[in-house]
C-alpha positions as CSV (number, residue, x, y, z in Angstrom):
1,X,0.0,0.0,0.0
2,X,1.1,3.6,-0.6
3,X,0.6,6.4,1.9
4,X,-1.3,8.6,-0.5
5,X,-4.6,8.2,1.3
6,X,-3.3,10.0,4.4
7,X,-5.4,13.1,4.8
8,X,-3.7,16.5,5.2
9,X,-4.8,19.0,7.8
10,X,-7.7,21.3,7.0
11,X,-6.9,24.9,5.9
12,X,-8.9,27.9,6.7
13,X,-6.6,30.7,5.6
14,X,-6.7,32.8,2.5
15,X,-4.3,35.3,0.9
16,X,-6.4,38.5,1.0
17,X,-4.2,40.9,-1.0
18,X,-4.0,38.8,-4.2
19,X,-7.6,37.7,-3.8
20,X,-8.7,41.4,-3.6
21,X,-6.4,42.4,-6.5
22,X,-7.6,39.6,-8.8
23,X,-11.3,40.0,-8.1
24,X,-11.1,43.8,-8.5
25,X,-9.4,43.3,-11.9
26,X,-12.0,40.8,-13.0
27,X,-14.8,43.2,-12.1
28,X,-13.2,46.3,-13.6
29,X,-12.2,44.4,-16.7
30,X,-15.7,43.2,-17.2
31,X,-17.1,46.7,-16.9
32,X,-14.5,48.1,-19.2
33,X,-15.1,45.5,-21.9
34,X,-18.9,45.9,-21.7
35,X,-18.5,49.6,-22.3
36,X,-15.8,49.6,-24.9
37,X,-16.3,46.4,-26.8
38,X,-19.5,44.5,-26.0
39,X,-21.4,42.7,-23.3
40,X,-20.5,39.4,-25.0
41,X,-16.8,40.2,-24.7
42,X,-17.2,41.0,-21.0
43,X,-19.0,37.7,-20.5
44,X,-16.2,35.8,-22.3
45,X,-13.7,37.5,-19.9
46,X,-15.7,36.2,-17.0
47,X,-15.9,32.8,-18.5
48,X,-12.1,32.9,-18.8
49,X,-11.9,33.7,-15.1
50,X,-14.2,30.8,-14.3
51,X,-12.0,28.5,-16.4
52,X,-8.9,29.7,-14.5
53,X,-10.6,29.0,-11.1
54,X,-11.8,25.5,-12.4
55,X,-8.3,24.6,-13.7
56,X,-6.6,25.6,-10.5
57,X,-9.1,24.2,-7.9
58,X,-9.3,20.9,-9.7
59,X,-5.6,20.8,-10.4
60,X,-6.7,19.9,-13.9
61,X,-3.3,19.4,-15.6
62,X,-3.0,17.8,-19.0
63,X,0.7,17.6,-18.6
64,X,0.9,16.0,-15.2
65,X,-2.0,13.6,-16.1
66,X,-0.1,12.3,-19.1
67,X,3.2,12.1,-17.2
68,X,2.0,10.0,-14.3
69,X,0.3,7.7,-16.7
70,X,3.4,7.3,-18.9
71,X,5.8,6.9,-15.9
72,X,3.6,5.2,-13.3
73,X,0.5,3.9,-14.9
74,X,-1.9,6.1,-13.0
75,X,-4.9,7.0,-15.2
76,X,-7.2,9.2,-13.1
77,X,-6.3,12.3,-15.0
78,X,-6.8,10.6,-18.4
79,X,-10.1,9.3,-17.3
80,X,-11.2,12.8,-16.3
81,X,-10.2,14.0,-19.7
82,X,-12.3,11.3,-21.4
83,X,-15.3,12.4,-19.2
84,X,-14.7,16.0,-20.2
85,X,-14.6,15.0,-23.9
86,X,-17.7,12.8,-23.6
87,X,-19.7,15.7,-22.1
88,X,-18.3,18.0,-24.7
89,X,-19.4,15.9,-27.7
90,X,-22.9,15.5,-26.3
91,X,-23.2,19.2,-26.0
92,X,-21.3,20.3,-29.1
93,X,-22.2,17.9,-31.9
94,X,-26.0,18.7,-32.0
95,X,-25.3,22.4,-32.0
96,X,-22.6,22.1,-34.7
97,X,-24.8,19.9,-36.8
98,X,-27.6,22.5,-36.6
99,X,-25.1,25.4,-37.3
100,X,-26.6,27.6,-34.6
101,X,-27.0,27.8,-30.9
102,X,-29.7,30.0,-29.2
103,X,-30.3,31.7,-32.5
104,X,-26.6,32.6,-33.2
105,X,-24.4,30.8,-35.8
106,X,-21.7,28.5,-34.4
107,X,-18.8,26.6,-36.0
108,X,-16.2,24.2,-34.8
109,X,-12.4,24.3,-34.9
110,X,-11.9,22.0,-37.9
111,X,-8.4,22.0,-39.4
112,X,-6.4,19.9,-41.9
113,X,-4.8,16.7,-40.6
114,X,-1.4,16.2,-42.0
115,X,2.4,16.6,-41.6
116,X,2.4,19.9,-39.8
117,X,0.0,18.5,-37.2
118,X,2.1,15.5,-36.5
119,X,5.4,17.4,-36.2
120,X,3.8,20.3,-34.3
121,X,1.9,18.1,-31.8
122,X,5.0,15.9,-31.2
123,X,7.0,19.1,-30.5
124,X,4.3,20.4,-28.2
125,X,4.2,17.1,-26.3
126,X,8.0,17.3,-25.6
127,X,7.5,21.0,-24.7
128,X,4.7,20.1,-22.2
129,X,7.1,18.0,-20.1
130,X,10.1,20.3,-20.3
131,X,8.2,23.6,-19.9
132,X,6.1,22.1,-17.1
133,X,2.7,22.8,-18.5
134,X,0.4,22.9,-21.6
135,X,-1.2,26.0,-22.8
136,X,-4.0,26.2,-20.3
137,X,-1.6,24.8,-17.6
138,X,0.9,27.6,-18.3
139,X,-1.7,30.3,-17.8
140,X,-3.3,28.9,-14.7
141,X,0.0,28.2,-13.0
142,X,1.2,31.7,-13.8
143,X,-2.0,33.0,-12.2
144,X,-1.4,30.7,-9.3
145,X,2.0,32.3,-8.6
146,X,4.5,30.1,-10.4
147,X,7.5,32.3,-11.4
148,X,9.1,29.5,-13.4
149,X,6.0,29.4,-15.6
150,X,6.5,33.1,-16.4
151,X,9.7,32.0,-18.2
152,X,7.8,29.2,-20.0
153,X,5.1,31.7,-21.0
154,X,7.6,34.2,-22.4
155,X,9.3,31.5,-24.5
156,X,5.9,30.1,-25.5
157,X,5.0,33.6,-26.9
158,X,8.4,33.9,-28.8
159,X,8.0,30.3,-30.2
160,X,4.5,31.1,-31.4
161,X,5.4,34.2,-33.4
162,X,8.5,32.6,-34.9
163,X,6.3,29.7,-36.1
164,X,4.1,32.2,-37.9
165,X,7.1,33.2,-40.1
166,X,7.5,29.6,-41.2
167,X,3.8,28.7,-41.8
168,X,4.0,28.8,-45.6
169,X,6.5,26.0,-45.5
170,X,4.6,23.8,-43.1
171,X,1.2,24.3,-44.7
172,X,2.6,23.3,-48.1
173,X,3.5,19.8,-46.8
174,X,1.1,16.8,-47.4
175,X,-2.1,16.9,-45.5
176,X,-5.8,15.9,-45.7
177,X,-8.4,18.5,-46.2
178,X,-10.3,19.5,-43.0
179,X,-12.5,16.6,-42.0
180,X,-15.5,17.0,-39.7
181,X,-16.9,13.8,-38.3
182,X,-20.1,15.6,-37.5
183,X,-20.6,16.4,-41.2
184,X,-19.2,13.1,-42.4
185,X,-21.1,10.7,-40.1
186,X,-23.9,12.9,-38.8
187,X,-24.2,14.0,-35.2
188,X,-25.8,10.8,-33.9
189,X,-23.2,8.4,-35.3
190,X,-20.3,10.8,-34.5
191,X,-21.4,10.9,-30.9
192,X,-21.7,7.1,-30.7
193,X,-18.2,6.6,-32.2
194,X,-16.5,9.2,-30.1
195,X,-18.2,7.9,-26.8
196,X,-17.1,4.4,-27.7
197,X,-13.5,5.5,-28.1
198,X,-13.5,7.6,-24.9
199,X,-14.8,4.6,-23.0
200,X,-12.2,2.3,-24.5
201,X,-9.4,4.7,-23.6
202,X,-10.7,5.0,-20.0
203,X,-11.1,1.2,-19.7
204,X,-7.5,0.8,-21.0
205,X,-6.2,3.1,-18.2
206,X,-8.1,1.1,-15.6
207,X,-6.5,-2.2,-16.9
208,X,-3.0,-0.7,-17.0
209,X,-3.3,1.0,-13.5
210,X,-4.6,-2.2,-11.9
211,X,-1.9,-4.3,-13.5
212,X,0.8,-1.8,-12.3
213,X,-0.6,-1.1,-8.8
214,X,-3.1,-3.9,-8.1
215,X,-5.9,-1.3,-7.7
216,X,-7.0,2.1,-8.7
217,X,-4.7,4.6,-6.9
218,X,-6.2,7.3,-4.8
219,X,-5.4,10.9,-5.7
220,X,-2.4,12.5,-3.9
221,X,-3.4,14.1,-0.6
222,X,-4.2,17.8,-0.6
223,X,-5.1,20.0,2.3
224,X,-8.9,20.4,2.7
225,X,-10.4,23.8,3.3
226,X,-13.4,24.9,5.3
227,X,-15.4,25.1,2.1
228,X,-13.9,22.9,-0.6
229,X,-16.0,24.2,-3.4
230,X,-15.1,27.8,-2.7
231,X,-11.5,27.3,-1.5
232,X,-10.7,24.0,-3.2
233,X,-9.5,21.3,-3.8
234,X,-12.1,19.9,-6.2
235,X,-12.3,16.3,-7.4
236,X,-11.0,15.8,-10.9
237,X,-14.5,14.9,-12.2
238,X,-15.8,18.3,-11.1
239,X,-13.1,20.0,-13.1
240,X,-13.9,17.9,-16.1
241,X,-17.6,18.8,-16.0
242,X,-16.8,22.5,-15.4
243,X,-14.4,22.7,-18.3
244,X,-16.9,21.1,-20.7
245,X,-19.7,23.4,-19.6
246,X,-17.5,26.5,-19.8
247,X,-16.2,25.5,-23.3
248,X,-19.9,25.2,-24.4
249,X,-20.5,28.6,-22.9
250,X,-17.6,29.9,-25.0
251,X,-19.2,28.4,-28.1
252,X,-22.6,30.1,-27.3
253,X,-21.0,33.5,-26.7
254,X,-18.3,33.6,-29.3
255,X,-19.6,31.3,-32.0
256,X,-16.6,29.0,-31.8
257,X,-15.0,26.8,-29.1
258,X,-12.3,27.7,-26.6
259,X,-8.8,28.3,-27.8
260,X,-5.7,29.6,-26.1
261,X,-2.5,29.9,-28.1
262,X,-3.5,32.1,-31.1
263,X,-3.4,35.0,-28.6
264,X,0.3,34.1,-27.8
265,X,1.2,34.5,-31.4
266,X,-0.7,37.8,-31.6
267,X,1.0,39.2,-28.5
268,X,4.4,38.1,-29.8
269,X,3.7,39.7,-33.2
270,X,2.7,43.0,-31.6
271,X,5.9,43.0,-29.6
272,X,8.0,42.1,-32.7
273,X,6.3,45.0,-34.5
274,X,7.2,47.4,-31.7
275,X,10.8,46.2,-32.0
276,X,10.8,47.2,-35.7
277,X,10.3,43.8,-37.3
278,X,7.9,43.9,-40.2
279,X,5.6,41.1,-39.0
280,X,2.7,42.4,-41.1
281,X,4.5,41.4,-44.3
282,X,4.6,37.7,-43.3
283,X,2.0,35.7,-45.2
284,X,0.4,34.4,-41.9
285,X,-0.4,38.0,-40.9
286,X,-1.6,39.1,-44.3
287,X,-4.9,37.3,-44.1
288,X,-7.8,39.6,-43.4
289,X,-8.6,38.0,-39.9
290,X,-5.0,38.0,-38.7
291,X,-4.2,41.5,-40.2
292,X,-7.2,42.9,-38.4
293,X,-6.2,41.4,-35.1
294,X,-2.6,42.7,-35.5
295,X,-3.8,46.3,-35.9
296,X,-6.6,46.2,-33.4
297,X,-6.6,46.3,-29.6
298,X,-6.2,43.0,-27.8
299,X,-9.4,43.8,-26.0
300,X,-11.2,42.9,-29.2
301,X,-9.5,39.5,-29.5
302,X,-11.7,36.9,-27.8
303,X,-8.8,34.5,-27.1
304,X,-6.6,37.3,-25.5
305,X,-9.5,38.4,-23.3
306,X,-10.2,34.9,-22.1
307,X,-6.5,34.2,-21.5
308,X,-6.3,37.2,-19.3
309,X,-9.4,36.0,-17.4
310,X,-7.8,32.6,-16.9
311,X,-4.7,34.1,-15.2
312,X,-6.8,36.3,-12.9
313,X,-9.3,33.5,-12.1
314,X,-6.4,31.2,-11.2
315,X,-4.9,33.9,-9.0
316,X,-8.2,34.2,-7.2
317,X,-8.4,30.5,-6.7
318,X,-4.8,30.3,-5.4
319,X,-5.5,33.1,-3.0
320,X,-8.7,31.4,-1.8
321,X,-6.7,28.2,-1.2
322,X,-4.1,30.1,0.8
323,X,-1.4,29.0,-1.7
324,X,-0.5,32.2,-3.5
325,X,3.2,32.6,-2.6
326,X,5.5,33.2,-5.6
327,X,9.1,31.8,-5.2
328,X,11.7,33.7,-7.2
329,X,14.6,31.2,-6.9
330,X,14.5,28.7,-9.7
331,X,17.4,26.3,-10.4
332,X,19.3,27.0,-13.7
333,X,18.7,23.6,-15.3
334,X,15.0,24.1,-14.6
335,X,15.1,27.6,-16.2
336,X,16.8,26.1,-19.3
337,X,14.1,23.5,-19.6
338,X,11.4,26.2,-19.2
339,X,12.9,28.2,-22.1
340,X,13.4,25.1,-24.4
341,X,10.0,23.7,-23.5
342,X,8.3,27.1,-24.0
343,X,9.8,27.5,-27.4
344,X,8.7,24.0,-28.4
345,X,5.2,24.6,-27.1
346,X,4.8,27.9,-29.0
347,X,6.3,26.6,-32.3
348,X,4.4,23.3,-32.1
349,X,1.1,24.8,-31.3
350,X,1.1,27.0,-34.4
351,X,2.1,24.1,-36.7
352,X,-0.6,21.8,-35.2
353,X,-3.4,24.4,-35.5
354,X,-3.7,24.6,-31.7
355,X,-2.7,23.2,-28.4
356,X,-4.2,20.8,-25.8
357,X,-7.2,23.1,-25.8
358,X,-7.6,24.4,-29.3
359,X,-6.6,21.2,-31.1
360,X,-7.1,18.4,-28.6
361,X,-10.1,19.4,-26.5
362,X,-11.9,21.8,-28.8
363,X,-10.7,20.0,-31.9
364,X,-12.2,16.7,-30.8
365,X,-15.5,18.2,-29.5
366,X,-15.7,20.0,-32.9
367,X,-15.6,16.6,-34.6
368,X,-12.2,17.5,-36.3
369,X,-10.1,14.6,-37.4
370,X,-7.0,16.6,-36.7
371,X,-7.8,16.6,-33.0
372,X,-7.4,12.8,-32.9
373,X,-4.1,13.0,-34.9
374,X,-2.9,15.7,-32.4
375,X,-3.7,13.4,-29.5
376,X,-1.6,10.5,-30.8
377,X,1.4,12.7,-31.9
378,X,1.4,14.8,-28.7
379,X,1.2,11.7,-26.5
380,X,4.3,10.3,-28.3
381,X,6.0,13.6,-27.6
382,X,5.1,13.4,-23.9
383,X,6.7,10.0,-23.7
384,X,10.0,11.5,-24.9
385,X,9.6,14.6,-22.8
386,X,9.0,12.5,-19.6
387,X,12.2,10.7,-20.2
388,X,14.1,13.9,-20.7
389,X,12.8,15.6,-17.5
390,X,15.5,14.1,-15.2
391,X,18.2,15.6,-17.3
392,X,17.0,19.0,-16.3
393,X,16.5,18.1,-12.7
394,X,12.7,17.9,-13.1
395,X,10.6,15.4,-11.1
396,X,8.9,12.4,-12.6
397,X,6.3,11.5,-10.0
398,X,6.1,7.8,-9.0
399,X,4.3,6.2,-6.1
400,X,6.6,4.7,-3.4
401,X,5.2,1.3,-2.7
402,X,5.6,-0.1,0.8
403,X,4.7,-3.5,2.3
404,X,1.3,-4.0,3.9
């Protein structure tokens, strides 16, 4: 038996200053966006904050979930992801098939499945383990006070904008045209096929975990607070349900699913432009949509607004949990891994038409074939990344087994 089931003492403290700061910025930001952009943009900002709180309180990490499964056979995180995806397709596929939701047009994130997705997702997978997080994970851990992840985020942004300079090369490589399973199979059959695959993956994790440990392993102990739903921690399944519902809210408000990393490329491009680099002449930024985003305020970019909300929501959650305490001393090898991992995350996300959110989560609930290709390639990258972590002094969590 392991000692993971030992409860930790209950916590009742909060960090009042970061809590007040984050909630104030969320409230002021929502008012500002409602007045200067639209009520919908303000609502999306609040949805982003709720996503940040959900990610932090449930410790819903894609990176750590894949790592502990690869290294130690523990599958609770992967099973939670399958639950999230299952709820997602049940919500998304009928709306995408109808083409509208609550009277407003909606469309999924459907992208080509090809060479760039394979290479980009594989790079992203390695970057997840070296950088210490995925796209959503980077944002919510930054909001939670992780100073190391600030380095990962900075490198993520740089890698993203560099990739936009190379996109003509990557998009010219062999690929399939965008394939929507909702369109190809119909909503009903697409739901049935996806749910069957999710169930098979979850069942496989159970088999592997029981073979490795003899049982399903309890979650690692976390200190309980007076009000777990307000202060955390949440069970993983609650995080899965919350993320699925909030992604659906994003679809209803913005007309498309949740994404994260396109904002990183936009921020980087704006910074490059300020430095005198003619980013606007690059083919990626010459399309009407990207050119408009490049010249407009970031407050009009849905993804940027939601990303800001995620950071502030996670800060509020960390403060409520009494765990907002940034540490400024980070080992050099860990910093090197953060830079290398962040660059791979940013570059890979652009090549693969998204990250663990835009390509994996939102891609699959959009019925896009490229989402499944992303999953396979990114998982392979995570296998390599997990093996590389010790070289940079990074932990690979394994349960210490003791006799019983």
